[in-house]
C-alpha positions as CSV (number, residue, x, y, z in Angstrom):
1,X,2.3,9.9,11.1
2,X,3.3,10.5,14.6
3,X,6.3,9.2,16.2
4,X,4.4,6.8,18.6
5,X,3.6,4.8,15.8
6,X,2.7,1.3,16.1
7,X,1.9,-1.4,13.3
8,X,-0.3,-4.3,13.0
9,X,-0.4,-7.2,11.1
10,X,-2.7,-10.1,9.6
11,X,-3.6,-12.6,12.9
12,X,-5.9,-15.8,12.8
13,X,-8.9,-14.3,13.5
14,X,-9.8,-14.5,17.5
15,X,-12.6,-15.7,19.4
16,X,-14.4,-14.5,22.0
17,X,-11.5,-15.0,24.0
18,X,-11.1,-17.2,27.3
19,X,-9.2,-14.4,28.9
20,X,-10.3,-12.2,31.2
21,X,-10.8,-8.2,31.0
22,X,-13.0,-5.7,32.9
23,X,-16.2,-6.9,33.3
24,X,-18.0,-7.2,29.9
25,X,-20.1,-10.4,29.9
26,X,-20.6,-12.0,26.4
27,X,-21.2,-8.4,24.8
28,X,-20.9,-8.1,20.7
29,X,-20.7,-4.8,19.4
30,X,-23.0,-4.0,16.3
31,X,-21.5,-5.3,13.1
32,X,-19.8,-2.8,10.7
33,X,-22.5,-1.5,7.8
34,X,-21.3,0.7,5.2
35,X,-22.7,4.5,5.6
36,X,-22.5,6.2,2.0
37,X,-25.5,8.7,2.8
38,X,-23.3,11.8,3.1
39,X,-22.4,10.9,-0.5
40,X,-25.9,9.8,-1.8
41,X,-25.4,6.3,-0.6
42,X,-27.2,3.8,1.2
43,X,-27.4,1.6,4.3
44,X,-28.4,-1.9,4.6
45,X,-31.7,-2.0,6.1
46,X,-30.7,-5.3,8.4
47,X,-27.7,-5.7,10.6
48,X,-25.2,-7.5,8.7
49,X,-24.2,-11.1,10.4
50,X,-21.5,-10.2,13.0
51,X,-17.7,-11.6,12.1
52,X,-17.5,-14.6,13.9
53,X,-13.4,-15.2,14.4
54,X,-12.1,-19.0,14.9
55,X,-12.2,-19.8,18.6
56,X,-8.8,-20.9,19.7
57,X,-7.3,-24.6,20.9
58,X,-7.9,-25.0,24.6
59,X,-4.8,-24.6,26.6
60,X,-3.9,-28.2,28.1
61,X,-5.1,-29.2,31.1
62,X,-3.4,-27.8,34.5
63,X,-1.1,-25.6,32.1
64,X,-0.6,-22.2,33.2
65,X,-2.5,-19.6,30.8
66,X,-0.6,-17.5,28.1
67,X,1.4,-14.5,29.0
68,X,-1.3,-11.5,29.3
69,X,-4.2,-13.8,29.8
70,X,-7.4,-12.8,31.8
71,X,-9.9,-14.7,33.7
72,X,-12.8,-16.8,32.0
73,X,-15.3,-14.0,31.5
74,X,-13.8,-11.6,28.5
75,X,-15.5,-11.9,25.1
76,X,-14.1,-10.1,21.8
77,X,-16.5,-6.9,21.2
78,X,-17.0,-5.0,18.4
79,X,-17.2,-1.3,17.2
80,X,-18.4,-0.3,13.9
81,X,-16.3,2.1,11.8
82,X,-18.3,4.6,9.3
83,X,-16.5,4.6,5.7
84,X,-17.7,7.9,3.8
85,X,-16.5,9.4,0.8
86,X,-14.3,12.6,0.8
87,X,-15.7,15.5,-1.8
88,X,-13.6,16.1,-4.7
89,X,-12.6,19.2,-7.0
90,X,-11.3,17.8,-9.9
91,X,-9.3,20.3,-12.2
92,X,-8.9,19.8,-15.6
93,X,-6.9,22.0,-17.5
94,X,-6.5,21.2,-21.4
95,X,-4.1,22.5,-24.0
96,X,-5.7,24.5,-26.7
97,X,-2.8,25.0,-29.7
98,X,-3.3,24.5,-33.0
99,X,-2.5,20.1,-32.6
100,X,-5.1,19.5,-30.0
101,X,-8.3,19.8,-32.3
102,X,-8.7,15.7,-32.3
103,X,-7.9,15.7,-28.7
104,X,-10.6,18.8,-27.8
105,X,-13.0,17.0,-29.4
106,X,-12.7,13.5,-27.6
107,X,-12.9,15.4,-24.6
108,X,-16.4,17.0,-25.4
109,X,-17.6,13.5,-26.2
110,X,-16.3,11.8,-23.4
111,X,-16.2,13.9,-20.0
112,X,-20.2,13.2,-19.6
113,X,-21.2,9.6,-20.6
114,X,-17.7,8.3,-19.5
115,X,-16.5,10.7,-16.5
116,X,-19.2,12.5,-15.0
117,X,-21.6,10.0,-15.1
118,X,-19.3,7.1,-13.5
119,X,-18.8,10.3,-10.8
120,X,-22.5,10.5,-10.4
121,X,-23.1,7.3,-10.0
122,X,-21.2,6.7,-7.6
123,X,-22.5,9.1,-4.8
124,X,-19.1,11.1,-4.9
125,X,-19.9,14.7,-4.3
126,X,-17.8,16.0,-7.2
127,X,-17.0,19.1,-8.8
128,X,-15.1,19.8,-12.1
129,X,-13.5,23.0,-13.2
130,X,-12.2,22.8,-16.2
131,X,-9.5,25.2,-17.4
132,X,-9.4,25.7,-21.4
133,X,-10.9,28.2,-23.7
134,X,-14.7,27.9,-24.4
135,X,-16.0,26.9,-28.0
136,X,-18.0,30.0,-29.2
137,X,-17.6,28.9,-32.6
138,X,-17.5,25.8,-35.0
139,X,-14.1,27.0,-36.2
140,X,-12.4,27.1,-33.0
141,X,-11.4,24.2,-33.4
142,X,-9.3,23.5,-30.4
143,X,-11.7,25.0,-27.7
144,X,-14.1,23.2,-26.1
145,X,-17.8,23.4,-25.5
146,X,-19.6,21.3,-22.7
147,X,-23.2,20.1,-22.7
148,X,-25.6,19.0,-20.4
149,X,-26.0,17.4,-18.1
150,X,-22.9,17.8,-16.8
151,X,-23.0,21.7,-17.5
152,X,-26.1,23.7,-18.5
153,X,-25.6,23.8,-22.1
154,X,-28.6,22.4,-24.1
155,X,-26.1,23.0,-27.8
156,X,-22.7,23.3,-28.8
157,X,-20.7,25.8,-30.0
158,X,-22.4,28.4,-27.4
159,X,-21.9,32.2,-26.3
160,X,-20.7,31.1,-23.1
161,X,-19.7,28.4,-20.8
162,X,-22.7,26.7,-18.9
163,X,-22.0,26.9,-15.5
164,X,-24.1,24.3,-13.3
165,X,-23.9,22.8,-9.6
166,X,-21.3,20.4,-11.3
167,X,-19.4,22.4,-13.6
168,X,-17.5,25.5,-14.0
169,X,-15.4,26.8,-16.8
170,X,-12.4,29.4,-16.5
171,X,-12.2,30.1,-20.3
172,X,-8.3,31.0,-21.2
173,X,-6.0,30.2,-23.8
174,X,-3.4,27.2,-22.9
175,X,-0.7,27.2,-24.7
176,X,1.5,24.2,-25.8
177,X,4.2,24.8,-22.9
178,X,2.2,26.9,-20.3
179,X,-0.2,24.4,-18.7
180,X,1.5,25.3,-15.1
181,X,2.1,28.5,-15.9
182,X,-1.5,29.2,-16.8
183,X,-2.8,27.7,-13.7
184,X,-0.9,29.5,-11.4
185,X,-1.8,33.0,-13.5
186,X,-5.8,32.1,-13.1
187,X,-5.7,30.9,-9.7
188,X,-6.4,34.0,-8.4
189,X,-7.6,35.7,-10.9
190,X,-3.9,37.5,-12.3
191,X,-5.2,36.6,-15.7
192,X,-8.9,36.9,-16.3
193,X,-11.3,34.3,-17.6
194,X,-12.7,35.3,-21.1
195,X,-16.1,35.7,-19.5
196,X,-15.6,37.0,-16.1
197,X,-17.3,34.3,-14.4
198,X,-14.6,33.9,-11.8
199,X,-13.0,37.7,-11.1
200,X,-10.8,36.3,-8.2
201,X,-9.7,33.3,-10.4
202,X,-10.8,29.5,-10.6
203,X,-9.6,29.1,-6.9
204,X,-13.2,30.6,-5.7
205,X,-14.8,27.5,-6.9
206,X,-12.6,25.1,-5.0
207,X,-14.5,24.0,-1.8
208,X,-12.7,23.7,1.8
209,X,-12.1,20.0,2.6
210,X,-12.5,18.8,-1.0
211,X,-10.0,15.9,-2.4
212,X,-7.9,17.8,-5.1
213,X,-7.3,15.9,-8.5
214,X,-5.8,17.5,-11.8
215,X,-6.1,16.4,-15.1
216,X,-3.6,17.6,-17.4
217,X,-4.2,17.1,-21.4
218,X,-1.4,18.3,-24.0
219,X,0.7,16.8,-26.7
220,X,4.0,18.7,-25.3
221,X,5.8,19.3,-21.9
222,X,6.2,22.5,-19.7
223,X,8.4,25.0,-19.6
224,X,8.2,25.2,-15.8
225,X,9.5,22.5,-13.6
226,X,7.9,20.1,-11.2
227,X,9.3,21.2,-8.2
228,X,8.7,25.5,-9.1
229,X,5.1,24.2,-9.9
230,X,4.6,22.4,-6.9
231,X,6.4,25.2,-4.3
232,X,4.2,28.3,-6.3
233,X,0.7,26.0,-6.4
234,X,1.2,24.7,-2.1
235,X,2.4,28.8,-1.6
236,X,-1.0,29.8,-3.3
237,X,-3.1,27.5,-1.5
238,X,-1.5,25.5,1.2
239,X,-5.1,24.6,2.6
240,X,-6.0,23.2,-0.8
241,X,-3.0,21.6,-2.6
242,X,-0.7,21.1,1.0
243,X,1.6,23.2,3.2
244,X,4.7,20.9,2.3
245,X,6.0,21.1,-1.5
246,X,8.2,18.0,-0.8
247,X,4.6,16.1,0.6
248,X,1.4,17.9,-2.1
249,X,-1.9,16.8,-1.2
250,X,-2.9,16.6,-4.3
251,X,-3.3,14.1,-7.2
252,X,-2.2,14.5,-10.8
253,X,-3.0,12.5,-13.6
254,X,-1.8,12.7,-17.1
255,X,-2.8,12.3,-20.8
256,X,0.2,13.4,-22.6
257,X,2.4,12.2,-25.7
258,X,3.5,8.7,-24.4
259,X,3.8,5.9,-25.6
260,X,1.2,3.3,-25.8
261,X,1.1,0.2,-23.9
262,X,0.2,-3.0,-25.6
263,X,-3.3,-2.5,-24.8
264,X,-3.3,1.3,-25.4
265,X,-5.9,2.4,-22.6
266,X,-3.7,0.5,-20.1
267,X,-2.1,3.4,-17.8
268,X,1.5,4.0,-16.5
269,X,1.2,3.7,-12.8
270,X,3.1,5.8,-10.1
271,X,5.8,3.2,-9.7
272,X,6.3,2.8,-13.8
273,X,9.6,4.5,-14.9
274,X,8.8,8.1,-17.0
275,X,8.4,6.6,-20.5
276,X,10.8,8.9,-22.9
277,X,9.1,7.1,-26.0
278,X,6.3,9.0,-27.9
279,X,2.9,8.0,-29.3
280,X,2.5,8.2,-32.9
281,X,2.4,11.2,-34.7
282,X,3.5,13.1,-31.4
283,X,6.9,14.6,-30.9
284,X,6.9,14.8,-26.8
285,X,6.4,12.2,-24.4
286,X,5.7,15.1,-21.6
287,X,8.0,13.8,-19.3
288,X,7.0,16.9,-17.2
289,X,4.0,16.1,-16.3
290,X,4.9,12.5,-15.9
291,X,7.4,13.3,-13.3
292,X,4.4,15.0,-11.1
293,X,1.8,12.1,-11.8
294,X,4.4,9.7,-10.2
295,X,5.1,12.3,-7.3
296,X,1.4,12.5,-6.6
297,X,0.1,9.4,-7.2
298,X,-1.8,10.0,-10.4
299,X,-2.3,7.7,-13.4
300,X,-0.6,8.6,-17.0
301,X,-2.1,7.7,-20.4
302,X,-1.4,8.3,-24.1
303,X,-3.3,11.1,-25.6
304,X,-2.9,9.4,-29.0
305,X,-5.5,6.8,-28.0
306,X,-8.8,9.0,-29.3
307,X,-11.0,6.3,-30.1
308,X,-10.1,5.1,-26.6
309,X,-10.9,8.2,-24.9
310,X,-14.0,6.5,-23.4
311,X,-12.0,3.8,-21.5
312,X,-9.5,6.3,-20.2
313,X,-12.0,8.2,-18.6
314,X,-13.6,5.9,-17.5
315,X,-10.5,4.5,-15.6
316,X,-9.4,8.0,-14.2
317,X,-13.2,8.5,-12.9
318,X,-13.0,4.8,-11.2
319,X,-9.7,6.2,-9.9
320,X,-11.3,9.4,-8.3
321,X,-14.1,7.3,-7.1
322,X,-11.6,5.0,-4.9
323,X,-9.4,7.7,-3.7
324,X,-12.2,9.4,-2.5
325,X,-13.3,7.2,0.0
326,X,-12.0,7.5,3.5
327,X,-11.7,4.2,4.1
328,X,-7.7,4.0,5.3
329,X,-7.5,6.5,8.8
330,X,-10.2,6.6,11.2
331,X,-10.5,7.1,15.0
332,X,-10.8,4.1,17.5
333,X,-14.5,4.1,18.5
334,X,-15.2,4.0,22.2
335,X,-15.1,0.3,23.3
336,X,-18.4,-1.2,24.8
337,X,-19.5,-0.3,28.5
338,X,-17.6,-2.2,31.0
339,X,-14.6,-2.4,29.1
340,X,-11.4,-0.3,29.3
341,X,-9.4,0.1,26.2
342,X,-6.2,-1.6,26.1
343,X,-4.3,-0.7,22.4
344,X,-2.0,-3.3,23.2
345,X,-5.8,-5.9,22.4
346,X,-7.4,-3.7,19.6
347,X,-7.8,-5.0,15.9
348,X,-9.2,-4.5,13.2
349,X,-11.6,-6.8,11.2
350,X,-12.4,-6.6,7.5
351,X,-15.0,-8.4,5.6
352,X,-15.1,-8.2,1.9
353,X,-18.3,-7.2,0.1
354,X,-18.3,-10.2,-1.8
355,X,-18.8,-12.5,1.0
356,X,-15.4,-13.4,1.2
357,X,-13.9,-14.8,4.3
358,X,-13.4,-12.2,7.0
359,X,-9.7,-10.5,7.6
360,X,-8.5,-9.7,11.0
361,X,-5.5,-7.4,11.4
362,X,-3.2,-7.4,14.4
363,X,0.1,-6.1,16.0
364,X,3.5,-6.0,14.3
365,X,6.7,-4.9,15.9
366,X,8.3,-3.4,12.2
367,X,7.1,-1.2,9.4
368,X,8.9,-3.7,7.7
369,X,6.0,-6.1,8.3
370,X,3.7,-3.4,7.0
371,X,1.4,-5.3,4.1
372,X,-1.5,-6.2,3.1
373,X,-2.7,-7.7,6.4
374,X,-1.4,-4.7,8.5
375,X,-2.4,-1.1,9.8
376,X,-0.5,1.6,11.9
377,X,-2.2,2.7,15.2
378,X,-1.4,5.5,17.1
379,X,-2.7,8.5,19.5
380,X,-4.9,9.8,16.3
381,X,-6.3,6.5,15.6
382,X,-6.1,3.4,13.0
383,X,-4.4,3.9,10.0
384,X,-4.3,1.3,7.3
385,X,-1.3,0.2,5.7
386,X,-1.2,1.2,1.9
387,X,-1.8,-2.6,0.4
388,X,-4.6,-2.8,2.9
389,X,-5.9,0.7,2.3
390,X,-5.9,0.2,-1.7
391,X,-7.8,-3.2,-1.0
392,X,-10.8,-1.7,1.7
393,X,-10.8,1.7,-0.4
394,X,-11.9,-0.5,-3.4
395,X,-14.6,-2.5,-2.2
396,X,-17.6,-0.2,-2.0
397,X,-19.3,-3.1,0.2
398,X,-16.8,-3.4,2.9
399,X,-17.6,-3.9,6.5
400,X,-14.8,-3.0,8.5
401,X,-14.9,-3.4,12.8
402,X,-12.4,-2.4,15.3
403,X,-12.2,-5.3,17.8
404,X,-11.8,-5.1,21.2
405,X,-10.2,-8.7,21.9
406,X,-9.0,-10.1,25.4
407,X,-5.4,-11.0,25.0
408,X,-2.7,-9.0,23.6
409,X,-2.5,-9.0,20.0
410,X,1.6,-7.9,19.6
411,X,3.3,-10.6,17.9
412,X,6.7,-9.8,19.3
């Protein structure tokens, strides 16, 4: 965020105010409608009902107007915000060591129905890049072969991976403790893939502007520490992974040897501490990968829950869908004709897609007040606070308007 930051908090919904502003009449802006057409979604065929805030109580007769109030000709106006989905590149790195046969089969069984199908159905423009050994023969127990519809293969095992519009496999063996190292060595082709499908490395398949999400699957830990891996990765591809190692722009989800929760498919979330207990039959909880998930906002799942991999993959896919929603940062639309932009009077209205009560967000003066009813305002535009962002981004039918009110919405 820029230093000249203002913070905004929920206020009672404002009516068409009786405070005057520059000539505007009673014009009401077009209500917000979600537009996911860029990602294959649809737009409602008829305008949504406008957000109608409650009218504030009239001032007592003869009393002075409140500070900052304007003449009686002003009305709150709104302008639509378009919520779109970012494209997402998902890089999966799967350990091929000898203890990973059950995990390899579980990945093969679930990557289409429980992962790709959710991404496809959401309208997200996604791409899966698998860095792991391809299974050419049945005896390759820990290698993986991915079938259609994600890949182009009709049967497995196969002579080579089946590249498709959505799927790419960089076939190379991943050892028990070298997932980080192999990702770095294969990024630009220093270590070639088995089928020479990407001479310049798996970076050939990354798309500019796409969000980057990793999924690491292993029953061991890494020889390379998090700081060294992140520094090396961001140096190789600053435009893809962030230029500052202290603030990487990618997400890392982990399926590792972590102990199961009471519900085995429930994840450890980023603010949960690193879990040192292992799940049954595994001798390492993958603390290094857990640390990277914490750093980047990723989820952590137990690798031992083979029967629950469908739920695990669905949860990760849902998280990818939610995080792809660019619902939290947007420019302030132009005010209606005849209205001058006054940042002190800008607010945001959120209409839940389930038909719940509309919520209006307004300004506060302290970062400590940033919560689920707050947003940030700076020269670049509006930035929903983390809790507000989580709510709006998870609501596929959300409606969001920027409101141009008639009185200051700064509380103090």
